[in-house]
N, C-alpha and C positions, 0 to 999 in steps of 0.2 A: 436794387440795393442789396449788398452782400454784407452780412454782419458776422462778426466773430465773437464767440462767447467762450468762457473757460469754466469748467466744472472742476474745482480743485479739491473738494472734500475726499478724503481717503478713508477706507475702512478695510480692516483685515478680513479677508474672506474666510468663512467658516468651513471647515472640512466636514462634508456630509457622509463620509464613508462608513462611520461606525454604525449607521442604521442597519448594516448587513450582519452585525455580530450575532453569532449563535452559540449555544452552549449544549454540551452533552455530558452525561454522567455514567460512570461505570462503578458499581459498588458491590463489594463482596460482604456478605452472601447475597446481596441484591438490594434494590431500592425498597426501603421499608416505610413507605407512607409518610414522607415528610421529615424523616430523621435528619436528612442532609439539606443544607440550605445554601443558596447563593443570592446575594443581594448587594446593592450599592450602599456604601457606608453612610451616605449623606442623609439617610432616612431617620431611623429611630434607634440605631445601635448604641453609639457612644453617649455616655452621661445620662442615660435613661434606663436605670437599672430595672424598672418594673415593666419594661416594654421589650420583651425579646422578639426576635424575628418571627413572623407568623408563617404558618405553612402555606398560606395563600400566595406567598412570594414565588412559589413554584407552581407550574401547571404541567403535570405529567413530566416533571424533571426538567422543564424549560423555564428560564427566567421570564417573569412577567413582561409582556411586550412593551409596556409603558415605562420601563426603567432600564434601557440599555446603557452601558457605560460609555462615556466619551473620553476623549484624550485627557490623560492625567486625572482620571476619576478613580476613586477607590473601589475595589471589589472585595467582598467579604466572603470567606468560606468558613462554614461552621459545622463541626462534626462533634456533637456532644456525647456520642456513645462510642465505646471502644470497638468500632468496626472499621475495617480498611475501606477507603473510598478514593475514587479517582474522578477529578473534574477536568474536562477538556474545554478550553475556550478557543473558539474559532474566530480569528480576526477578519474573516471574510476575504475580500479580494485585495486587501491592503498588503503590499509586499515591501513597502519602504520603511519597515520598522528599524530604527537606529539603535534603540535600547529598550530594555524592559527592566524596571526597577521593582524589586520584591522586598517587602518588609513584613516580618512576622511578629505577632504579638501574643501575649497571654493575658487573660482578663478574668478576674475572680468575681465578677458581678453576679454570677449565677453559680449555684452548686451543681455544676455539670461536669462530666468528664471531658477531657480534651486530649488530642493526640500529642505525643511528645515530639513529633517531627513530621516534616512534609518534604517530599521530593519535588522539585520544579524542573521540568524539561521544556526546551524550546525546539521547534522544528518547523520545516516548510511542508512536511507530510504528516500523516497520522501515525506513522510508525514510531516516532519519537526516538530517533537514534542519536539525538543530540546530547550534549553534556547534561548531567544531573547535578543538582546542588541540594545538600541536606541542611535543614535548619531545625534545631531543637527549640521548643517553646520554653520560655522561662516561667518560673513559678513565683509571681509577685507576692501573693498571699495577703495583699492589703486592699484589694478592690481596684487597684490602678492598672493601667496598661503598661506592660514592660516590653521593650524592644529586644528581640533576639538577634538583631543585626540586619543591616541593609545589604542588598546584593544588586549590583548593576552589571548586567550581562550585555556584551556586544552581540546583538541578535539581528543583524541586518538581513532582511529577507524573511524573517520568521513569520509564520502564519498561525501556528498553533502554540498555545501554552497549556501544559498539563500539570495539574497539582495532584500528587499522590500522597494521601494520608496513610500513616502506617498502622492505625487502629489501636495503638497503645494509649494509656492514660497517664496523667501526671499524679503526683501524690496529693496535690491540694485541690482536686476536683476543679481544675481550670478548664476553660475552653479557648480554642485558638482562633485567631484572626489572621488572614493573609491579605495585605494591601498590595495591589498590583497597579503600577503606573506604566502606561505604554507611551513611548515617545516615538515620533516619526522623523524620518530624514526629510526635513523641510528646508532644504537648501539646494537650489534657489527657491524663493518664496515670493509669489506675486501678490502685491497689494494694489487694489484698484478702487475707483469710485463705485458707489452703489447704484448709480444710474446717470443718464444724460437726459436732461429736460431742456429742450430748445425754447421753452417758455410759450407765452401767448403772443403770437405774431400778428401784425396788422393784416387786413384783407389785401389780397393781390401781392403778397410778400414774395420777394425773390429768394434765392438760396441763402442759407445761413450755415455757418461753420461753428462747431463746438469741439473743444478738446477734452479728452479724458486723460487724467493724470495717472501714471503708473509708477510703481516703485518695486525694486527687488530688495526684499528684506532678508535675503540669504547672505550669510557672512563670507562664504568662500567661493561659491559657484556663480557663473554668469547665468542670467535668465534669458533663454533663447525663445523668441516669439515666432512660432512657425506659421501662424496664419490668423487673420482677423476677417470675419465675415458678418453679414447682416442677414437675419432671417425674420420671419413673422409676417403678419397681415399686410403691413405697409412697407415691406422691405425695399420696394422699388423707389420709394421716396427718400431713402437714406443711402449714403455711399461712404465707404472708408477712403479717404484721400491720401493718408499716409500713416505709417506706424513704425516704431523702431524695430530693428531686427534683433537687438540684444540690449540688455540692461546690465551694467556692471555690478558685481557683488558689493555688499556693504552699503546699500542704500542708493544704488544707481536709479535714475529717474528718466522718464520719457513721456511722450504724449501720443495718443491715438487721435487723429483728426477725422471727424465725421461731418459730412455735409448733408443738410436737409433741403430738399426742393419740393414744394407743394405741387408744382407743375399745374398751376391754375386751379387746384382743388382747395377746399377749406374744411374746417372742422378738426377733429382729433386724428392723430396719426400715431401708431405704436409699432414697435419692432424690437428685436433683440440683437445685441452685439455679442458675438461669440469669439473669445480670445483663446487660442491654443498655444501652449508653451510647454517647457520641460519642467514645470513645477511638479514634483513627484506626488504631492498630495492633491492638488487641484489642477490637473492637466488642461481642463477646459473650464473657462469662467464665462458666465452669461451676465451681461449688463443690459437692463431695459432701456429702451429709447422712447422718447415721447415728444410730441410737438402739437401745438394747437394754432390754427390759422383762423382769425376772426371771420365770421360769416357776415357778409354784407347784405345778403338777401335771406333773412331768417324764416320767412313765411313758407310753411309746408302746404297747408290747406286752409280754405275759407269756405264755410257753409253759412251763407246769409240767412237761409231758411225763410226766404220771402215767399216763393211760390213752389219750391221743391227742394230736394236735398243735393242739388248740383254743387260741385266744388268750383267756386268762382275765382280761385287763384290761377286757373289755367294749368294746374299740375295734374289734373285728371283723377282726383280722388273723389269721384261722385258716390253718393250714398244710395243704398237700396232700401226703400221704405218697406217696413214690415208691420202689418196691421193698419189701424186707422190713425192718421196724422192730419190735422186740419191746418192748412197754411193761410196766408194773407190776413192774419190776426193783427191787431194793433201792436206796433213794435215798441221797443224800449225808449228810443229817442229818434230824432230826425235822421241821424247818420246811419242808424241800423235798419231803417225802413220798416217792413212788416215782419211778423214772427210766426212760429209754428206752435200749435196747441197739442199737447200730449195728454190724453185722458186716462192713461194707465193701461191701454190695450194695444199700443203700438210703439215702435222704436225704429231707428235708422241704423243699418249696418254699413260700415265702410270696410271693404275687403282688406285683409292684412297686407301690409307692404313695409319693407324695411325702412322706407323714408318716414313712415308714421311712428317709428319706434327708435328714437335716438337717445344717446346717453344724456344729453342736455335737452330740455324741452320747456315750453310754456303753453298754457291753454288759457284762452280768454273767452268769455261768453256773458250774455245777459240771461238771468233766470228769474222767473216769477212763480213761486211755489204756491200750490193750492193747499188749503188746510185739510183737504180730504186724504192726502197722502200720508198715512202712518208708516211706521217702520223706517228702514233705510230706503231712500229714493235717490237715484243717480241721474243727473242731467247729462253726464258723459262718463264713459268708462272705457279704458283701454288696458285690459288685464288678462292674465293667464294664471289660473289657479290649478296646478297640476295634481291630479289624484295619485295615490290614495290620500285622503285626508288633508289635501292642500299642503303636501310636503314641500312643494316648490311654488313660490308666489312671485309673480313678475308684473311690471307695469304700474299704472296709476289709476286713481278713481277720485271723482268729486262726489261727495254724499251730503244729503240732508239726513242726519241720523235720527233715531226714534225720539230723541229728546229735543228735536228741532234745532240742532247745532250744525253749522257748516263744517265739513271735514275734508281733508286732503289725505288720501291713503296712498302709500307706495309699497311695492313688493320688495323684500330684501333678498330674494333668491330662494333661500331655504329657511326652515324654522329656526335654525341656528344663526341665521344672518338677519334677524329682525322681523321675520314673518310679515304681516301687514302692519305698517307703521303709520299711525294716524296723527295728524296735526289739526287742531281746531281753530276756528276763526269767528266765533261769536254766534249769536242766535239768528235764525232765519226769520225774516220779516215777511210773513205770509201775505199774499195778495198784492205785493208791490214788486216793481222791477229793481234788481240790484245787479251790479257788474261784478263778476267773479273771475279771478285770475289766479292760477297756480304756476310756479316756476321751479325748476331744479337745475342747479349748477354742479356738475360732477367734479369740477376742478376744486371746489371748496366743500363739496358734499353738503350743500345747503338747499333746503326746500323753503319756499316762501309762499304766503297766502295773502292775497289782496281782496278786499271787498270795497267796492265803490272807489277804487283807486288808492285806498289807504292800506298800508302794510299792517296786517292783523296778526301774523304769526311767522316766525323764523325758527327753523330747527335743523339739526344734523342727524339724519337717520343712521341706524347701524349700518345699513347697506342699501343700495338700489340696483335692481336688476330689471332692465327693460323687457317688454313683451317682444323679444327679438332673439331667436335662436342663432342668428348670424354673429352675435357677440359672444365670444367664447369666455363665459364666466364660470364654467364648471357645473352648471345646473341643468336639470331636465327642463325642456320647453315644449309647449304646444302653442304655436303661433296662432293667436286669436284675433278676430276682427275687432275694430273699434266700433263703439256703439254710442249713439246720441239718443237720449230719452229712455235708456234702459241700462241694466247692469248685468253682472255675472259674466261668465265666459262667452255666452251666446246671446246676451242682450235681453233675454226674456225675464230676468229677475230684477227686482228693485226698480221697476219702471217708474219713470217720472210722471207726476200729475201736476200739470201747470204749463206755463209758456217757456220757450227757449228761443233766443235770438242771437244772431251774429256770432257764430262760433269760429274761433281761429286757433290753429295749431302751428307752433313754431319750433324750430330746431335749436334754439338758444334759450338761455335764461334771460328773459327780458328785464330791463331795469324798471324801477318804479315810474320814471318819467315816460318810458315807452308804454307801460300799462295805462297810465293816465291819458296819454295821447290816443290810444286805441279806444278807451272808454268815451272820450269826447268826440272823436272823429270817425270811429268805426274801423274794423279790420281793413276795409277797402282803401283807407287812406294810405296804407303802406304800398299799394300797387300804383305804379306810375308808368306811363308809356314813354315819359321823357327820360333819356339816359342820364345817369349821374355824371356830371361834367362841370368844369369851370366855365361859366358863361362870359365873364369879362375880367380883365386885369387892367386897372387904370393907375398910371403913375402920376400922382398929384404933385410930387416934388422929387428932388434927388434922394430924399431919405424916406419917402412914404409911398406905399402902393396899396390900393384897395382891390381885394379879390372877392368875386361873387360866384356862387355855384348853385346848382339845383339841390334842394334839401327836402327832408321829410320831418314833420313835426315830432319833437321829442328825441330826435337822433343827434348825438354829439359828434362833432367833427374836429379833426386836427389839421393844421396847416404846416407844411414843411417848405423850407427855402434853400436854394443852392445858388451861390454866387459864382459868376464867371462861366465861360464856355469850356467845353471839353468834358472831363470826367465830372459827374454829378456827385457832390458831397452834401447830402441833405442834412439840414438842421431843423429841428422842430421849433417853430416860433409861436405856436398856439395849440392848445389841446382842449379848449373848453368852450367852443362856439356851438350852441344848441339850436337846431332848426326850429323856427316858430311858424313857418309857412312853406311856400313852394321854393323860396330861395333863402340863402343865408350869405352873410358877408363878414369879412374880417379885414381890418386895416393894419398893415405892417408899417409902423412908424420908426423902425429902428434899423433901416438899411444903412450899412456903413458908408460914410462919405466917400465919394469917388468911385463907387461900384457902378459900372456901366451896364452890366447885365445881371438880372435877377430872375430865376426860374422858381415856380411854385407848383406844389401838388397838394391835393386835399384828400383826406382819407377818413373813414368812419372809425371812431374810437370804440373799442369793444368794452 
């Protein structure tokens, strides 16, 4: 099945080049400890007579790094004493300046001296051989700002602006402001969508096409697109199938067509689309790409804990027993068989693996807490708390906290991104079995907590960072083992006291129905040696067909139909049949009259 989508939202791309602006000062007879100031006018200058600029706005003669000017933002130069001063503004690597607008003011808000004039030069070098313009400050005398005149200079290619104050004062003890607006030659100008999301696709999906809308916002010049490429972790799954060579001036539009093919894989896919053009401000534009293919087999690992710590899923994530663990204890229910007893002196390590640390995940288990366990006690931990002082926190934890409350902790990456984020789910019932399940859905940034199949807590953490350095999230990682019956990075802290049974780890956020099914039937109910397939198709009449397939309890299925031979044109006829046993059925009673051939397919609904 090949699907075509369209992402039509447009957003003007922001020019990032001003981050490179720098400033330098040349003052005669020399820099005098904060006498001369440069700041952006949006702060506290105008209409706040009791708040003059502070000397902290400068650091050794350089503008504070958190307040660089942006396009068409005011700059203020203040020289309250009769000393000559020169301020040089470096526009960095930008060379497509089309105009620089200068406005000078006089302001009598403070009883301070001000220069009577300023010389403004523009140049592509530091020699300032370009033309100079002289401006006299006016003397308003009434506390108001008075314009001395506006200047617009054609300064194409200018890199430096130099303001030279003459060091004289006005008769009314005024001080001067100079407002500088820098305009860029933004013609042609590329406007593109902020991203391409192929959405959440069904399992075993074929290729999908999405279109990115482009527009040339330049009035006079054509936008020439010299290249479009895909980079990033999953670049091999995305391909540019077509793009326009040029967009006409005055709002010309076009589309970049991108194809996504999972090639039999599932889960999340990310990459970046890089667009190169003759836009003078943003010659290269990066657009994020994303896709998600539903996972039909979500089980990663299953530790029944009947007789040992073997992974019964067949995926090979066997545990390593550390200390004393007593197996073959009475289990939680008939489906879970026997359990393991942890007396506080032992735990199980499962060696780190990328498959154990996915963006989306679920954990299910049975737990029976002993009252002897005070403090934090963890039946399962998969975390990385990077020193010093836990500056970076990754992964997830289930705790019984010191107050006897169930908690689900997740790491936000760094302290600025949520630290350890805790969600609670009611009191621990000591000495009795209870089914515990946690899930995290990265698509909606939602963590959920179930106790005995009932949803107890839903929350949206500030951030989530898996215990997985393969995921490039900008944080420091130390990939740590997963631990059953113990906590901390190495499993020897916060050890569990009590019983644990039937532990399952999944690479999706399970639904409430799936959690309830696992609680009733055990993690093993998800493993079947019978392939997922349609068992029978019975045509009861010209307009009715009954379809039966292998199913799993709690899993929801959709049925698609295609009429006629040749090219398949699939139409969804049902999306709500939930498996209740080993098989499920759906009856299609709406086959159009006269249809001789009807084809069906069944898929899992994510």
